[in-house]
ZAMARGU-4260 file (C-alpha; in steps of 0.2 Angstrom, whole numbers, plus 5000, padded with zeros to 4 digits):
<rodrens>
0) 4947/4898/4839 | 4936/4913/4842 | 4923/4903/4851 | 4935/4900/4865 | 4937/4918/4868
5) 4928/4924/4885 | 4918/4937/4874 | 4910/4923/4864 | 4906/4912/4880 | 4889/4920/4883
10) 4882/4915/4900 | 4866/4909/4905 | 4852/4921/4899 | 4844/4934/4911 | 4830/4928/4921
15) 4821/4943/4928 | 4808/4933/4937 | 4818/4921/4947 | 4816/4920/4965 | 4833/4915/4972
20) 4848/4926/4974 | 4864/4922/4984 | 4873/4938/4989 | 4892/4937/4985 | 4905/4951/4987
25) 4918/4954/4974 | 4932/4958/4986 | 4930/4941/4993 | 4931/4931/4978 | 4942/4942/4966
30) 4961/4939/4967 | 4970/4948/4980 | 4978/4965/4975 | 4997/4965/4976 | 5003/4979/4988
35) 5015/4988/4976 | 5002/4988/4962 | 4990/4995/4974 | 5001/5009/4977 | 5003/5012/4959
40) 4985/5011/4956 | 4981/5024/4970 | 4995/5036/4963 | 4987/5035/4946 | 4971/5040/4954
45) 4978/5055/4962 | 4985/5061/4946 | 4968/5058/4937 | 4960/5071/4948 | 4945/5082/4944
50) 4954/5096/4952 | 4964/5097/4936 | 4957/5100/4918 | 4960/5085/4908 | 4972/5095/4897
55) 4983/5098/4913 | 4983/5080/4919 | 4999/5069/4917 | 4992/5056/4905 | 5008/5047/4900
60) 5012/5045/4919 | 4994/5039/4923 | 4994/5026/4909 | 5012/5021/4914 | 5005/5018/4932
65) 4990/5008/4928 | 5001/4998/4915 | 5013/4993/4929 | 4999/4989/4941 | 4990/4979/4927
70) 5006/4969/4924 | 5005/4963/4942 | 4987/4958/4939 | 4979/4972/4948 | 4961/4970/4941
75) 4955/4987/4946 | 4970/4995/4937 | 4967/4983/4922 | 4949/4989/4921 | 4954/5008/4922
80) 4967/5005/4909 | 4954/4996/4898 | 4942/5011/4900 | 4956/5023/4894 | 4960/5012/4879
85) 4942/5011/4875 | 4937/5029/4876 | 4953/5038/4873 | 4955/5055/4881 | 4953/5071/4871
90) 4957/5089/4877 | 4945/5102/4882 | 4953/5117/4877 | 4957/5110/4860 | 4945/5095/4856
95) 4956/5089/4842 | 4971/5086/4854 | 4973/5067/4858 | 4978/5065/4876 | 4976/5046/4877
100) 4975/5036/4861 | 4961/5024/4858 | 4966/5006/4857 | 4950/4995/4857 | 4960/4979/4855
105) 4970/4982/4870 | 4954/4987/4880 | 4946/4970/4875 | 4962/4960/4879 | 4963/4967/4896
110) 4945/4963/4900 | 4946/4946/4893 | 4961/4942/4904 | 4953/4949/4919 | 4938/4937/4915
115) 4950/4922/4914 | 4956/4928/4931 | 4938/4926/4938 | 4935/4944/4941 | 4917/4948/4943
120) 4919/4966/4937 | 4926/4960/4920 | 4910/4951/4916 | 4900/4967/4921 | 4911/4976/4908
125) 4909/4963/4895 | 4890/4967/4897 | 4893/4984/4894 | 4903/4981/4878 | 4887/4970/4871
130) 4875/4984/4877 | 4886/4997/4868 | 4892/4987/4853 | 4910/4989/4857 | 4920/4977/4846
135) 4907/4964/4848 | 4889/4966/4839 | 4877/4975/4849 | 4866/4963/4858 | 4856/4967/4873
140) 4851/4949/4877 | 4870/4945/4879 | 4873/4961/4889 | 4860/4956/4902 | 4867/4938/4902
145) 4884/4945/4907 | 4877/4957/4919 | 4868/4943/4928 | 4883/4932/4928 | 4893/4947/4936
150) 4880/4950/4949 | 4879/4932/4954 | 4898/4932/4955 | 4898/4947/4967 | 4900/4963/4956
155) 4891/4977/4965 | 4889/4987/4949 | 4880/4973/4941 | 4869/4970/4957 | 4864/4989/4956
160) 4861/4989/4937 | 4849/4972/4939 | 4842/4977/4956 | 4836/4994/4950 | 4828/4986/4935
165) 4817/4975/4945 | 4809/4988/4955 | 4793/4991/4945 | 4775/4986/4947 | 4773/4978/4929
170) 4785/4971/4916 | 4791/4984/4903 | 4805/4975/4894 | 4806/4989/4881 | 4812/5000/4895
175) 4822/4986/4903 | 4810/4985/4918 | 4803/4970/4926 | 4792/4967/4941 | 4802/4958/4954
180) 4804/4970/4969 | 4809/4957/4982 | 4824/4951/4971 | 4828/4968/4966 | 4830/4974/4984
185) 4840/4959/4988 | 4852/4963/4974 | 4853/4982/4979 | 4856/4977/4998 | 4870/4966/4992
190) 4878/4980/4982 | 4876/4992/4997 | 4885/4980/5008 | 4899/4982/4997 | 4899/5001/4998
195) 4890/5005/4982 | 4884/5022/4984 | 4871/5022/4970 | 4863/5006/4977 | 4861/5016/4994
200) 4852/5030/4984 | 4841/5018/4975 | 4836/5009/4992 | 4832/5026/4999 | 4821/5030/4984
205) 4812/5014/4985 | 4808/5016/5004 | 4803/5034/5001 | 4791/5033/4986 | 4785/5015/4986
210) 4787/5007/5004 | 4782/5024/5012 | 4794/5020/5026 | 4802/5037/5030 | 4814/5031/5043
215) 4822/5018/5032 | 4822/5029/5017 | 4832/5042/5028 | 4844/5029/5034 | 4849/5024/5016
220) 4850/5041/5009 | 4861/5046/5024 | 4872/5031/5022 | 4873/5035/5004 | 4881/5052/5007
225) 4894/5043/5018 | 4898/5032/5003 | 4899/5046/4991 | 4882/5048/4983 | 4879/5066/4977
230) 4861/5060/4973 | 4858/5055/4991 | 4865/5072/4997 | 4854/5081/4985 | 4839/5071/4989
235) 4841/5075/5008 | 4845/5094/5004 | 4828/5094/4996 | 4819/5083/5009 | 4825/5094/5024
240) 4817/5109/5016 | 4800/5102/5016 | 4787/5103/5030 | 4782/5085/5027 | 4798/5078/5020
245) 4808/5064/5027 | 4814/5075/5042 | 4805/5068/5058 | 4803/5085/5065 | 4798/5095/5050
250) 4808/5108/5040 | 4826/5109/5045 | 4836/5122/5035 | 4852/5120/5044 | 4853/5102/5039
255) 4847/5105/5022 | 4862/5118/5020 | 4874/5105/5026 | 4868/5092/5013 | 4869/5104/5000
260) 4888/5108/5003 | 4892/5089/5003 | 4882/5086/4987 | 4891/5100/4979 | 4908/5092/4984
265) 4902/5075/4978 | 4897/5082/4961 | 4914/5089/4959 | 4924/5074/4965 | 4914/5058/4966
270) 4929/5049/4974 | 4926/5057/4990 | 4919/5048/5005 | 4911/5055/5021 | 4911/5040/5034
275) 4912/5053/5048 | 4897/5062/5042 | 4888/5060/5060 | 4902/5071/5067 | 4895/5087/5059
280) 4877/5081/5052 | 4870/5067/5063 | 4852/5063/5060 | 4839/5070/5071 | 4835/5070/5085
285) 4854/5073/5088 | 4859/5090/5090 | 4868/5098/5076 | 4887/5102/5081 | 4894/5120/5078
290) 4900/5123/5060 | 4911/5138/5055 | 4900/5141/5039 | 4916/5137/5028 | 4912/5122/5016
295) 4930/5115/5017 | 4928/5113/5036 | 4912/5103/5035 | 4919/5093/5020 | 4935/5089/5029
300) 4927/5084/5046 | 4917/5071/5037 | 4931/5063/5027 | 4941/5047/5032 | 4954/5051/5045
305) 4971/5042/5046 | 4982/5042/5062 | 4995/5056/5063 | 5013/5051/5059 | 5024/5048/5074
310) 5036/5062/5079 | 5052/5062/5069 | 5067/5054/5077 | 5080/5067/5082 | 5093/5068/5068
315) 5112/5069/5073 | 5117/5087/5077 | 5099/5093/5081 | 5102/5094/5099 | 5119/5102/5098
320) 5122/5121/5098 | 5133/5134/5090 | 5144/5128/5075 | 5139/5110/5078 | 5121/5112/5077
325) 5113/5104/5061 | 5094/5107/5058 | 5082/5094/5063 | 5078/5083/5048 | 5094/5086/5040
330) 5110/5074/5039 | 5127/5076/5032 | 5129/5067/5016 | 5138/5050/5013 | 5150/5059/5001
335) 5155/5076/5004 | 5152/5089/4989 | 5155/5108/4990 | 5141/5119/4986 | 5138/5121/4968
340) 5138/5140/4969 | 5156/5139/4975 | 5162/5126/4962 | 5153/5133/4947 | 5168/5141/4939
345) 5181/5128/4944 | 5186/5118/4929 | 5191/5099/4930 | 5190/5088/4944 | 5186/5096/4962
350) 5198/5089/4976 | 5193/5093/4993 | 5208/5090/5004 | 5209/5091/5023 | 5216/5108/5030
355) 5227/5111/5044 | 5222/5122/5059 | 5224/5140/5058 | 5219/5141/5040 | 5203/5146/5032
360) 5189/5135/5025 | 5190/5132/5006 | 5172/5128/5005 | 5156/5132/5016 | 5150/5117/5025
365) 5153/5106/5041 | 5172/5101/5045 | 5178/5089/5057 | 5193/5091/5068 | 5205/5076/5070
370) 5222/5074/5076 | 5234/5070/5062 | 5243/5055/5071 | 5233/5048/5084 | 5245/5037/5095
375) 5238/5034/5112 | 5221/5029/5118 | 5217/5047/5123 | 5221/5052/5106 | 5209/5040/5098
380) 5196/5045/5111 | 5198/5063/5108 | 5195/5060/5089 | 5179/5050/5092 | 5172/5064/5103
385) 5173/5077/5090 | 5158/5083/5079 | 5157/5091/5063 | 5156/5111/5064 | 5150/5123/5052
390) 5161/5136/5043 | 5158/5148/5029 | 5170/5148/5015 | 5186/5160/5019 | 5182/5158/5037
395) 5196/5154/5050 | 5195/5138/5059 | 5194/5140/5078 | 5208/5135/5090 | 5201/5119/5094
400) 5213/5110/5105 | 5202/5107/5121 | 5210/5093/5131 | 5226/5093/5120 | 5243/5100/5122
405) 5255/5105/5108 | 5264/5089/5111 | 5250/5079/5104 | 5252/5084/5087 | 5243/5094/5073
410) 5225/5094/5069 | 5217/5092/5052 | 5200/5098/5047 | 5191/5086/5036 | 5177/5092/5025
415) 5160/5083/5028 | 5149/5093/5016 | 5133/5102/5017 | 5118/5094/5026 | 5104/5087/5016
420) 5086/5086/5020 | 5080/5068/5024 | 5066/5062/5012 | 5050/5062/5022 | 5039/5047/5021
425) 5026/5050/5008 | 5009/5053/5013 | 4996/5040/5006 | 4990/5044/4989 | 4972/5048/4996
430) 4979/5061/5008 | 4988/5070/4994 | 4973/5069/4983 | 4962/5077/4997 | 4951/5060/4999
435) 4958/5058/5017 | 4964/5069/5030 | 4977/5066/5044 | 4972/5066/5062 | 4976/5082/5072
440) 4985/5072/5086 | 4986/5054/5090 | 4975/5050/5105 | 4980/5037/5118 | 4979/5019/5112
445) 4960/5014/5115 | 4951/4999/5107 | 4933/4993/5111 | 4923/4978/5105 | 4908/4983/5094
450) 4895/4977/5107 | 4901/4989/5120 | 4896/5007/5122 | 4908/5019/5115 | 4920/5024/5129
455) 4927/5040/5121 | 4920/5053/5109 | 4930/5052/5093 | 4933/5045/5076 | 4934/5026/5077
460) 4941/5013/5064 | 4933/4996/5064 | 4942/4980/5059 | 4940/4961/5059 | 4954/4949/5062
465) 4965/4944/5048 | 4957/4926/5047 | 4939/4933/5046 | 4931/4929/5029 | 4923/4946/5028
470) 4937/4957/5034 | 4938/4965/5016 | 4920/4971/5019 | 4925/4980/5035 | 4943/4984/5036
475) 4942/5000/5026 | 4944/5019/5030 | 4927/5023/5023 | 4919/5011/5037 | 4925/5023/5050
480) 4912/5031/5062 | 4910/5046/5073 | 4904/5041/5089 | 4900/5050/5105 | 4904/5043/5122
485) 4890/5031/5128 | 4883/5028/5111 | 4882/5012/5102 | 4894/5008/5088 | 4887/5004/5071
490) 4879/4987/5070 | 4886/4978/5054 | 4871/4968/5052 | 4858/4982/5054 | 4868/4997/5047
495) 4879/4990/5034 | 4869/4973/5030 | 4886/4964/5032 | 4883/4947/5041 | 4895/4950/5055
500) 4890/4951/5073 | 4895/4967/5083 | 4906/4958/5096 | 4917/4952/5082 | 4922/4969/5077
505) 4936/4979/5085 | 4935/4998/5085 | 4951/5008/5087 | 4952/5026/5092 | 4959/5037/5078
510) 4955/5054/5084 | 4946/5062/5099 | 4932/5075/5096
</rodrens>
């Protein structure tokens, strides 16, 4: 029956004046994400890049990747796929060209499936459906009920939506505003603890305009830039241009300029995060580090950093010289095939036969000398000691009988093919999309507990143990921090509003600065 559909099971109605709210976090209550599905999801995110016009993005591949991830119950991919089905995609150059076909039924099916899985985000999306009148009849009352349900379940978007609506001096329901500032701040703080950038901006605005607490306003705006809030960056761009703004030492044109660069970058690509902002733009009274003036240098320095890959293992033949040398990173194939340009005009099956010494190579590539009839242990040892050697087509094989006599028999040269480049391990999707960067070099392994002073200036990655219930709030690249020697590391409770003591966090050095 239709009444059994999740869309028709309206939650408890919205209570804007309630006094209690228990902060929950979506990642700790939603189903865990399958690693392969997460890889497909990130690949789709790379392809759906703002660096390309919508017309130039590979929409069939994007939909395919989201679909594959959704089939493995990856709820973030399910939501992105539902959004594509809900809105469709049309071209920019040709507005009549359909790039992704709308499929409202598929969008609703994905959202309701995620609701059955207990995903808080899906309840927030259903609130959007009721607010917009998508498939269901437009009903703001139902929309707020679903948003409240989602916020109570742990969804940061719903916590932000409701929290912002409660920051007013008097009720104005016609504008979706109600006076319940204490609860509103609690919800915004809960969303901020999950990395919600708009919640950081809203908290900054609240403490700047209403609470008149410049220090806290500056903190939340600055943290908002780290989390990817263009609004926070633009706010600080303006504030540091004022004599009586949030800057504790008055007008600061240099800092203002840097916030402006980062704000422009976030306006272009909202997926960027700048956790290492303090490396290039620390809050005063810290001295500003040198900057080349190039926007890309500032942006890259503030991005998340991943360790540099280990040096590639030496491939066979890379250390040999002369004809035996094979370039590093290349290996001989399992099945030897002559170069295509040397066989293009040959009709039928190509047979590559061993060739006797004192002949010329039929094909370019590497050839291995072997005794035709090894009889003694010395013969077999000689064969084992030989390595492939490079000859061009038509080139004479060398007289290669070192350690042999003519009584040991004839030598055959066996074709081993042309070296193939080993496939390099793919960089993470976030690196290829420009969201992360790779460390210039891996430092010596160094770890530190969060309640200790930073022992080495650098970029540090925090982590909680695999058993810790709040690890999914901390173990992220966007929680990195640029810390100087002797400084304290970020305090999770004070700086992130995450209920984790400093000593429980292990910090690992990713890159020295």
